[in-house]
TILOMI-310834 format. One line per 2 residues: number of its first residue (from 1); their letters; for each residue x, y, z of N, C-alpha, C. Coordinates in Angstrom, 2 decimals. Example, Ala and Ser with C-alpha at 12.3 -4.5 7.8 and 13.67 -1.06 7.14 Angstrom:
<sites>
1> as> 13.19 -5.69 7.80 12.30 -4.50 7.80 13.20 -3.30 7.80 | 12.85 -2.25 7.08 13.67 -1.06 7.14 12.90 0.03 7.87 $
</sites>
This chain:
<sites>
1> mq> -9.11 -79.36 135.28 -9.45 -80.25 136.37 -10.37 -81.67 136.22 | -9.64 -82.82 136.40 -10.31 -84.25 135.98 -11.70 -84.20 136.64 $
3> lt> -12.51 -84.84 135.74 -13.72 -85.08 136.01 -14.06 -86.13 137.09 | -14.73 -86.42 137.76 -14.94 -87.77 138.31 -16.16 -88.07 137.76 $
5> dk> -16.82 -89.69 137.96 -17.39 -90.27 137.58 -18.80 -89.34 138.53 | -18.55 -88.55 139.68 -19.72 -88.49 139.81 -20.05 -86.78 140.11 $
7> hr> -18.60 -86.09 139.55 -19.40 -85.00 138.11 -20.14 -85.37 136.80 | -20.18 -86.46 136.33 -20.29 -87.20 135.31 -21.58 -87.25 135.31 $
9> ey> -22.16 -88.05 136.80 -22.87 -88.55 136.90 -24.22 -86.72 137.03 | -24.15 -86.14 138.24 -24.54 -84.94 138.31 -25.13 -84.09 137.11 $
11> wq> -23.62 -83.91 136.08 -24.22 -83.62 135.17 -24.63 -83.96 133.97 | -25.14 -85.35 133.94 -26.24 -85.93 132.93 -27.38 -86.01 133.63 $
13> rn> -27.35 -86.40 135.00 -28.68 -85.85 135.44 -29.61 -83.76 134.76 | -28.70 -83.50 135.80 -28.95 -81.65 135.50 -29.48 -81.25 133.89 $
15> lr> -28.59 -82.29 132.66 -28.48 -82.26 131.80 -30.34 -82.87 131.09 | -30.25 -83.34 131.78 -31.78 -84.39 131.77 -33.03 -83.87 132.31 $
17> lt> -32.69 -82.81 133.65 -33.51 -82.51 133.86 -33.89 -81.43 132.72 | -32.97 -80.67 132.73 -32.84 -79.35 131.83 -33.93 -80.70 129.87 $
19> gv> -33.33 -81.03 129.83 -33.91 -81.34 128.78 -35.77 -81.80 128.68 | -35.49 -81.69 129.45 -37.41 -82.38 129.71 -38.07 -80.92 129.48 $
21> ll> -37.65 -80.09 131.03 -38.08 -79.30 130.48 -38.32 -77.81 129.84 | -36.96 -78.20 128.79 -37.56 -77.48 127.45 -38.33 -78.16 126.95 $
23> ai> -38.15 -80.06 126.66 -39.21 -80.48 126.06 -40.60 -79.33 126.18 | -40.93 -79.48 127.34 -42.37 -78.97 127.58 -42.53 -77.89 126.86 $
25> wf> -41.53 -76.90 127.50 -41.48 -75.56 127.04 -41.77 -75.19 125.83 | -41.10 -76.16 124.78 -41.49 -76.01 123.42 -42.43 -76.32 122.84 $
27> vv> -43.35 -77.49 123.73 -44.48 -78.08 123.07 -45.64 -76.73 123.92 | -45.24 -76.09 125.10 -46.41 -74.90 125.02 -46.49 -73.76 124.19 $
29> tf> -44.89 -73.70 124.10 -44.72 -72.37 123.05 -45.12 -72.40 121.25 | -45.09 -73.55 121.27 -44.43 -73.72 119.44 -45.51 -74.84 119.47 $
31> vv> -45.50 -75.81 119.64 -46.66 -76.84 119.40 -48.32 -76.47 119.19 | -48.43 -75.88 120.62 -49.91 -75.74 120.61 -50.28 -74.84 119.94 $
33> iw> -49.42 -73.08 119.43 -49.36 -73.02 118.49 -49.68 -73.31 116.80 | -49.00 -74.41 116.52 -48.94 -75.06 115.76 -50.99 -75.35 115.38 $
35> ya> -50.86 -76.48 116.27 -52.31 -76.93 116.45 -53.44 -76.35 117.30 | -53.15 -75.05 116.49 -54.60 -73.71 117.53 -55.59 -74.05 116.55 $
37> ke> -55.65 -74.54 114.92 -56.95 -74.46 114.83 -57.38 -75.98 115.62 | -57.07 -77.08 115.69 -57.79 -78.02 115.81 -57.59 -78.45 117.40 $
39> ln> -57.07 -77.53 118.43 -56.68 -77.17 120.13 -58.23 -76.37 120.05 | -58.56 -75.89 119.18 -60.06 -75.12 119.55 -61.04 -75.25 119.41 $
41> ei> -61.04 -76.50 119.78 -62.50 -77.49 119.71 -62.86 -77.69 121.22 | -61.91 -78.08 121.60 -61.25 -78.49 123.01 -61.80 -76.25 123.82 $
43> vv> -62.52 -76.87 124.90 -63.10 -75.81 125.97 -62.73 -75.85 126.99 | -62.38 -75.12 127.33 -61.76 -74.63 128.72 -61.48 -73.85 129.70 $
45> ag> -62.24 -74.17 130.92 -63.02 -72.71 131.73 -63.70 -71.77 130.01 | -64.33 -72.02 129.89 -65.45 -70.95 128.50 -64.52 -70.30 127.76 $
47> fp> -63.79 -71.06 127.05 -62.50 -70.21 125.83 -61.63 -71.35 125.24 | -61.80 -70.99 124.12 -61.35 -71.88 123.03 -59.87 -72.67 123.86 $
49> la> -58.88 -73.63 123.83 -58.29 -74.27 124.54 -56.25 -73.69 123.54 | -56.68 -73.25 122.66 -55.61 -72.77 121.92 -55.23 -70.90 122.83 $
51> fy> -56.77 -70.09 122.31 -56.78 -68.99 123.23 -56.77 -69.52 124.59 | -56.46 -70.01 125.57 -56.32 -70.09 126.70 -54.59 -69.77 127.19 $
53> mg> -54.40 -71.13 126.50 -52.80 -71.30 126.47 -52.08 -69.99 126.23 | -52.46 -69.03 125.05 -51.83 -67.76 125.03 -52.22 -67.04 125.90 $
55> aq> -53.50 -66.24 126.31 -53.29 -65.82 127.46 -52.93 -66.24 128.76 | -53.04 -67.17 128.99 -52.52 -67.90 130.57 -51.59 -69.23 130.74 $
57> ga> -52.66 -69.91 130.13 -51.83 -71.41 130.55 -51.04 -70.89 130.00 | -50.06 -70.87 129.28 -48.79 -71.39 129.05 -47.61 -70.55 130.39 $
59> li> -48.65 -68.91 130.77 -47.45 -68.29 131.18 -47.75 -69.37 132.54 | -48.57 -70.20 133.19 -48.56 -71.10 134.20 -48.00 -71.94 134.41 $
61> vy> -48.14 -73.24 132.82 -47.12 -73.79 133.27 -45.52 -73.35 132.37 | -44.70 -72.35 132.51 -43.85 -71.55 132.36 -43.40 -71.68 133.97 $
63> vv> -44.02 -71.19 134.66 -44.49 -70.72 136.20 -43.77 -72.08 137.09 | -44.58 -73.31 136.18 -44.65 -74.24 137.14 -42.59 -75.27 136.56 $
65> vi> -43.07 -74.64 135.34 -41.28 -75.20 134.98 -40.19 -74.70 135.94 | -40.10 -73.29 136.02 -39.03 -72.67 136.61 -39.28 -73.25 138.34 $
67> wv> -40.13 -73.43 138.75 -40.46 -74.28 140.00 -39.88 -75.52 140.48 | -40.10 -76.09 138.86 -39.71 -77.71 138.96 -38.89 -77.36 138.83 $
69> ya> -37.78 -76.77 137.73 -36.47 -77.04 137.70 -35.66 -76.44 139.21 | -35.91 -75.20 140.23 -35.42 -74.86 141.14 -35.58 -76.47 142.32 $
71> hr> -36.41 -76.68 142.44 -36.96 -77.91 143.43 -35.50 -79.06 142.87 | -35.95 -79.55 142.15 -35.44 -80.64 141.81 -33.68 -79.88 141.93 $
73> mn> -33.39 -79.10 141.71 -31.83 -78.68 141.02 -31.82 -78.39 142.47 | -31.96 -77.75 143.70 -32.09 -77.81 145.38 -32.17 -79.24 145.28 $
75> kl> -31.80 -80.27 145.40 -32.26 -81.45 145.79 -31.55 -81.97 145.18 | -31.47 -81.70 143.83 -30.11 -82.52 143.23 -28.25 -82.26 143.95 $
77> dr> -28.84 -81.32 143.95 -27.84 -80.33 145.16 -26.81 -81.06 146.07 | -27.51 -80.86 146.73 -28.21 -81.64 148.28 -27.37 -83.09 147.89 $
79> ey> -28.08 -83.77 147.82 -27.63 -85.26 147.02 -26.20 -85.14 146.95 | -25.59 -83.95 146.04 -24.22 -84.74 145.23 -23.14 -83.46 146.18 $
81> gv> -23.95 -82.99 147.21 -23.34 -81.97 148.34 -22.75 -80.82 147.22 | -23.41 -80.28 146.52 -22.95 -78.66 146.02 -23.59 -77.99 146.23 $
83> he> -24.45 -78.45 147.33 -26.16 -77.60 147.50 -25.56 -75.83 148.30 | -25.93 -74.40 148.13 -25.00 -73.43 149.07 -26.15 -73.09 149.77 $
85> ge> -26.02 -72.40 151.01 -26.92 -71.47 151.62 -26.33 -72.38 152.30 | -27.71 -72.31 153.94 -27.90 -72.74 155.13 -27.71 -74.14 154.79 $
87> d> -27.35 -74.77 156.09 -26.97 -76.25 156.07 -27.94 -76.91 157.83 $
</sites>
């Protein structure tokens, strides 16, 4: 199957969105832990930031990342005419 410019543009935008969201995931998952000692000086809701991120902050960010991906991909699918579901 020959890919058109429209297909390439769709996948380029898809990969860009995925890359940005994976970068956010990486920062929340690994960078926060790497700098936990320094981040513990910042207090959020009465808890050190690294503890807060480990306890529930990271989970909140993961849910937001999933929601953003689903929302943006639905919008992108409708824009390029490849959406599924009701019209």
